N, C-alpha and C positions, 0 to 999 in steps of 0.2 A: 589238787595235785598239779594240774597244768599251770595254775597260777604261781605256785611256789617255784617250779622248775623254770618257767619263763623268766620270772623276776631274778632268780638266782643266777641264771646264765647271763642275763643283761648286766647285772651288777658285777659279775666276775669279769666280763670283757671290758667294761668301762674302767674298772680299777686297774687292770693290767695295761690298758692303752695309755692312761694318763700317768701312771706311775712307772711301770717297767719299760714301756715303749719310749717314753720321753727321756728316761734315764739312759737308754741305749743311744738315742739321738744326740743328747747333750754331752754325755761323758765318754762314751766309746767312739762314736762317729764324729762328734763335734761338727755336725752338718751346718750349723749357722755360720761357721767360719770357712765353709767350703768354697772353692773357686766357681766361676760361672759354669752352669750346666752345659753338657754337650749339645742339648737341643738348641741352644742359642749360638754357641761357638761353631757348630757344624750344620746349622740350619740349611736344609735343601728343599723344603716344601713337599717332600714325598715321605721320607721316613723320620728325619729329624725336624720335628715341628713343635716349638714351645706351646704348651697347652695348659689352660687353667686346671688346677688340681681337681676341681669339681667335675669338669668334663672328663679328665683323664681317669678319675676314680670310676666313673661309669664304664668307660672303655675297658679299663683294667679288670674291673670286677666281672663284667659280662664275659670277658675272654677267659678268665681263670675258672669261673664257676661252671659254666655250661650246665649240664644236668648232674654234675658230680656230687654236689652237696645234697642232692635229692635222691638219686639212684642208690648210692651206697647205703645211707641210713635206712632207706625204704626196704632194702634187701636184708640189712643187718637185724631188723626186728625179729627175724627167724630165731635168733639167739635169745630174744627177749629185749625189752626196751632199755634196760639198765646197762648191760655191757657196752652196747654201741654208744650210748650217751656218755659214759665215762671215757671211752676212747676218744670221742670227739673233743671233749673238754681238755683232756690231757694233751692230745695232739695239737690243738689250737695254741695252747699257752706255752708249752715247752718245746714244740717243734715247728708247727706251721707258721706262726706269726714271725718268729725269729728267722726262719728259713727264708720267707718271702722278703722281709725287710732287708736283711743283709745281702741277699742275692741281688736285689734291685739296686741297692746303694753301691755294691761292688762294681756292678756294670756301669753305673754313672761315673765312678772313679776311673773306669777303663774306657772312657769316651763312648759309652753306650754299646760296647762290644758284648758279645754273648758270654754266658757263663762258661761255655766251652773254652773260649779264649782265656778267661780268668784262670781256669784249671790248668791250661797249658802253661801260662806264665808262672804259676805258683808251683806246679808239680812236674813240669816237663812236657816235651812234645808227645810222648807216648800217652800221657794222661789226656791231652787235648784230642788226639785221634780217637782214643777209646770213648771219650765223652761224646764225640761226634756221632759215632755209631749208636751209642745209647739213645741219643736224641732222635736219630732217624727211625729207629725201631719204635720209640715211643710215639712219634708222629703218626706212623702207620697204624699202630694199635689204637690211638685216639680216634682216628678217622673211622676205623672199624667199629669201635664201641659206640661212639656217638652217632655215626651214620645209621647204625641199626636202631638206635633209640629214636632218632628223628623220623626215619621212614615208618617206624611202628606207630608213632604218634599221628603222623599224617594219614596213615591208612585206617587208624582206629576212629578218627573223628574228622569227617569231611569238612568241617568248618575251619580246622586249624591251618590247612595249607594256604588257602587264599588269605586268611588273616595275616599270615607271615609275608605273603607276596605284597599285600598292600602296605604292610609295615616297612618293608624294604624301600618301596616307593616313597613312603613318608620320610624315611631316613635320608634319602638323596635330596628331597626338597628341603628338609631341615638343615642339612649340611650346606646347601646353597645359601639359605637364609643366614646362617651363622658366619660363614667364611667368605662368601662371595657377594654379599649385599651389605647395605648399611644398617640392616636390622640388628645385627649383633647377637650375643649369647641370650639376652633376656627375651627379646621378641622371637628369636629362633626357637627357644625352648617352648614358649607358649604355642607357637605354630605346631611344633612337634607333638605337644600334648593333645591338641585338637585332632591332629592327624592320626594319632594312636587310637583315639576313640572311634574315628571313622573307619580305621583298619579293622577293628573288632566288628563294627556294624556291617561293613562290606563282607567280611568273612562269614558272618552269620547268614547274610543274604544269598551267598553263592557257595553253598557247600558242594564239595566235589569228591567223588569216590573213584580212586584209581588203585591199581594193584601196588603192592609194596615194591615190586621190581621197577615199576615206572618211577616211583619216588626215589629209588636208589640212583637211577639215571639222572633225574633232575638234580639231586643233591651233588652228584659227581660234577655235572656241568657248572652248577652254581659255585662250588668252592674253588674250582679252577679259575673261573673268571673273577670271583671276589678277591682271591689272593693276588691277583695281578693289578687290581685297581689302586690308585693312590690312596693312602691310608685315611685321608680326611675327606674322601669322596663318599664312601659307603661305610667302611668299618667303624671309623671313629664316631660319626653321628648316629649310626645304627646302634652301636654299643652304648652311646650316651643315652639314647632313647630307651634302650633296654634297661638301663639303670632305674628308670621310672617304674618298670615292672617290678624290679626289686623293692623299691621304696614302698610301692603300693602293697605288694605281697607281704613284706615284713610288717608294715603298719597294721593292715587289717588282720593278718595272722597273729601278730603279737598281741593286739588288743583282744582278739577273740580268745586266745589262750589264757590271757591274764584274767579276763572277766568271767570266764566259764567255770573255773574251779572244778573242772571235770576230772573224775578219777581215771587213772590210766588202766582201765580194766578190759580194753579190747585185746590187749596183748599182755601176757604175763611179764613180770619184771625179769625173769630168767626162765628159759625153756629147757635147753640142753646145751652141753658144751660143744657137741658136734651136730649141727643142723645140716640138712641137705640143701646146699646152696650153690655149689659149683659143678659144672659139667655140661655135656650136650643135652639138648632137649629130651626129656624122658629118661635121663640117666644121671640125675643130679647125685652127687656123692656126699657122704658125711664130711663136713668141713669143720675141723676144730677151731674154736675161737682164736687160740694162739697155736700156730703162728699165722693163721690165714686171715685175721682181721684186716691187715693192710691190703689184701686182695679184694676186699669188699668195700670198706670205708676208705675212700681215697681223699677227694677234694674237701670233704666236710671236716677232716681233721688236719691234713697236710697234703701237699702235692708238689712233686718235682716239676710238673708242667708249669706251675706258677713261676718258677725261676726262669723258665724259657720265655714266658710272656714278659716277665719283668725285665729280663736282659735282652729280649728280642725286639720288643716294641715300646714298652712303657718307659724304659730308661732313656729312649731317644726323644720322648715327648715331655719328660719332666721339666717343668720350667725352672725350678730350684731344687737343690738336693734335699733341703729340709722338708719338702712336700712328700718325700718318700715315706715318711712315717704315716701320713694320712692315706696315701695310695697303697703302699705295700702292707704295712702292719695292720692298718685299719681294715682294709678289704678282707684280709684273712680272718679277722675276728668277726666281721659281719657274716662271712660265709659260715663260720661256726655257729652263729646264732640261727642262720637259716637252717642248717642241718639239725639243730635242736628242735626247731619248729616242725620239721618233717617228722621226727620221732614223736613229738607231742600230738600232732594231728592224727597219726596212724594209731598210736596206743590209746588215745583218748576218744577218737571219733570214728575210727575204722570200722568198729562193730556196727555203729548206727548207719554208716554209709553202705557197707557191703555184707553185713551179717556174718554167717558162718563161711562165706566165700572169701573172707578177707585174705587169708594166707595163701589161697589158691589163685588169687588175682595177681597178674604181673606187677612188679614192684612200682613202676611209674604210674600205672592206673590206680594202684593202691594209694599212692600219694594224692593224685588228682582228685579222686572221690572223697578221701578223708579230709583233705584240706578244704575242699569246697563245702563239705558238711560242717566242719568246724566254724568257718567264717559265716556261712548263711544261717546257721542255727543261732549264732550270737549277734549277728548284725543283719536283721531281716531285710533291710533295704538293699542288700546284695544277694539276689536270689541264687539258688543252687545252679540253675542252668547257666547263668552268666559266670559264676565262679568256676564251674567245671571247664568252660571254654577258656577262661583266663588262665587257670592253672596249666592246662594243656599247651596253650600258646606260650606261656612263660617258660615251661620246660623246653619246648621245641626251639624257641628263639635263643635261649641261652646255649643250648646244645649246638645250634648252627653258628653262633658267634665263635664258639670254641673250634668248630670244624674249619671255618675259613681262616681263623688265626693260626691254627695248626698247619694248614696247608701252606700258608705264607712262610711260617717258620721252616717247614720242610723244604720249601723252595730255596730259602736263604742257605740252608745247610748243604743241599746238593750242589749249589753253585760254589760254596766254599770248598767242598770236598773235590770239586773239579779243578781247583787251582794247580795241583801238582802236575796235571796233564797239559798245562798251557804251553810248555816248552817241549816236553817229550812227545806228546801226541795232540797236536792242534785240532785235529778232526774230532777226537773224543771230547776235548775241552769245549769245542764249539757246540756240540750236542748237549752235553750235561749242563753247561752254563746258560743255555737258552731258558728264559724265564717260563715260557709255555711248557716246554718239555719237563723241566724240573717240577712244575706245578702238577702236571698230569701224572707223573710217576707215583708220587705219594698218594694222590687221590685214587688212582686206579687200584693199587694194591690194597689200600684200606677199604674201599667200597666192595671189592671182591670178597675180602674176608668178612665184611659185615653181612653180605648177602648169604654167605655159606655157613656163618657161625651162629650168631645169636648172642644176646647180651649175657646170658648165664655162662658163656664161654669167653666172649670178647671182653666183657667188663673186668673179670679177674685178671685176664692177661694184660689189659691196659693198666689196671691198678697196680699190678706187680711191677711192671716196668716203671710206672709213675713213682711208686714209693722207693724203688731202687735208686732212681735218679735223685729223689729227695734226700736219701741217706748220703749219696755221694756229694751232692751240693752242700749238705750240712758239714761234711768233712772238709770240703774245699774251702768254705768260708771260715771254718775253724783255723785252717792254715793261714788264711788271709788275716784273720784277727790276730793270730800269734805273730806273724811276720811283719805285717804292715800297720797294725793298729795298737792294741794293748793286750798283752798276754794274760793280764789279770782277769779278763772276761772270757777266756777261751773255754773254761770248763762248762759254761752255760751253753756252749755250742757243741763241743766235741762229745760230751757224755750222752746227751739225748741222741746225737747223730749216730754214735756207735751202737746204742741200744736198738735204734731203728734198723741199722744195717744188719745186725744179727737176726732180727725178727723177719725182715723182708727176704733175706737170703734163705732162711729156713723155709719160708712160705713158698718161694719159687722152686726150691728143690722138691717140696711136697707136691706142687703143681705138676712138675715134670714127671715125678714118679707115679702119682696117683691119677691125675686127670688126663694127661696126654694118652696113656694106653687105652682109655675108654673109647677114644675116637676110632680105634681099630677093631672094636668088638663086633661091629657089623660091617664087613668089607663091601657089602652091596651098596652102602651109602657113600658114593664116590666123593661127594663134596665134603662129608665128614672126614674122610681119610685125608683129602687134600688140606683141609683146614688143620687137622691134627699134625700133619707133616710141617706145614708152614709155621704154625704157632709154636710147635715143639722145637723146631730149629731156632726160631727167634729167641725163645726162652732159654734154650741151652747156650746159644751164643752170648746172650746177655750175662748168664752166670759166669762164663769164662772171662768175659770182659770185666765183670764185677771184681773178680780176684786180681786181675791185672791192675785195675784202678786202685784197689786197696794197697797193692804193692807199691805203686807210685806215691800214694798218700803217706805210707809209713816211712818211705825213703825221704820224702820232703819234710815230714814232721821232725825228723832227727836233726835237721839242719838248724843252725843258730838263728834265733829271731833277730829281725832288723830293728826292733824298737825295744826300749827298756820298759 
């Protein structure tokens, strides 16, 4: 069974990449005829940096993936392995890949500006302002969700923290070798691979145990500083090296899944329509597959955050527009294959790894143990102890890449939102436009929520905001396709975008009505109450903004297209 599913998913993604993706590139976007990319025209050595598509793919994938394609599917097996798998495949093909590719290319056509700017140009100033608030809330919730994940991984396994510390040192050295020496990409990559191996070895040699609160503080300081550094000093080489984690994990995981022919008997194909998945610790609530599936499976199927990364950093580094197919469309399909492997490993090998404790084990540890068991049982030269460390570092590294990329995007956004104060209130403008202050604001609120919430609360809140933005981005690029490109292709964007909007809007209303009141059931838990108030207000505000955004979309949609 594992063999069939892995081969089917691989074939499905390859066919859509080489047929549908290339059709979009050549017939809709006509990228081979596009003018010089903004990375070259506006090169500044900090944000606009022409980059090899292979290096950029690693940076882009590590930034968009984080722990997303792992956490969501690992939680979704509570519904059974089949519903989540179908949602992943459907979302990848008809939503995620198109969303990521068109958002990235639209940003390139707008000189690397954010998708918020694109929305404002196409649908008016109100849409741009609304989008800005959406993004700010999403950035805060991403820091909350992924901050809790990373702190939990660090606290659970003392080897993981120092492995990551040494990995960051390796990234800085690799970046110097690639960009500031004569060694170049080839030798720099080789040095990086050697240093990755050493990072694992050093991490194993120096396990450290600290409280989760200490790790929250360390993460806070790290993402503030990382978001302020030049992109090619730490983020780009670190994400490039992170891509080797991906390649290794996909290679050994894919091989193990294909050769094992293991039946998926650790988890039933379908358990129940309403599994207990979302809510505060000890008070998980029955969560119906529809409409709450986008609150659980985010990045593995589609993600609005991908559009923020694509238009926030990747579009400024794309050497040529035609590379967007490989970087944007390709990365989303690879993420879908990774999510598929997560479900295969848990459903096929979770029972052998964790026995009857499988579903009682936290989602990420469920994946770490199951994936390690799948690989080590099929490839004996990779022992269980090493694969457990590898999987844990893999999750933590990808989550941290998302964290500092998010904080960088949040900093950009707060600085942009400060512009109206430049003339009216110079003092306010000076404070909000300060890079350090802007970085601290997003990091502080996000880490506070992470510390007081927990992934069963923060993950659905993040996923809801994430999928809401994805639906709005889909509708935005649908307007772009209709007005600026070719209306003949608009149905492929607007129909799935509208279906997603209906689903995620219903899910957020459910979250506000069912989950938020649970926080107030025990008034003695002060942090629960504060978390409920903050998350509830963010969720409610997003719903209000959501309908405002749809109003702007419908108004813009009625205007005449600019192309035939």
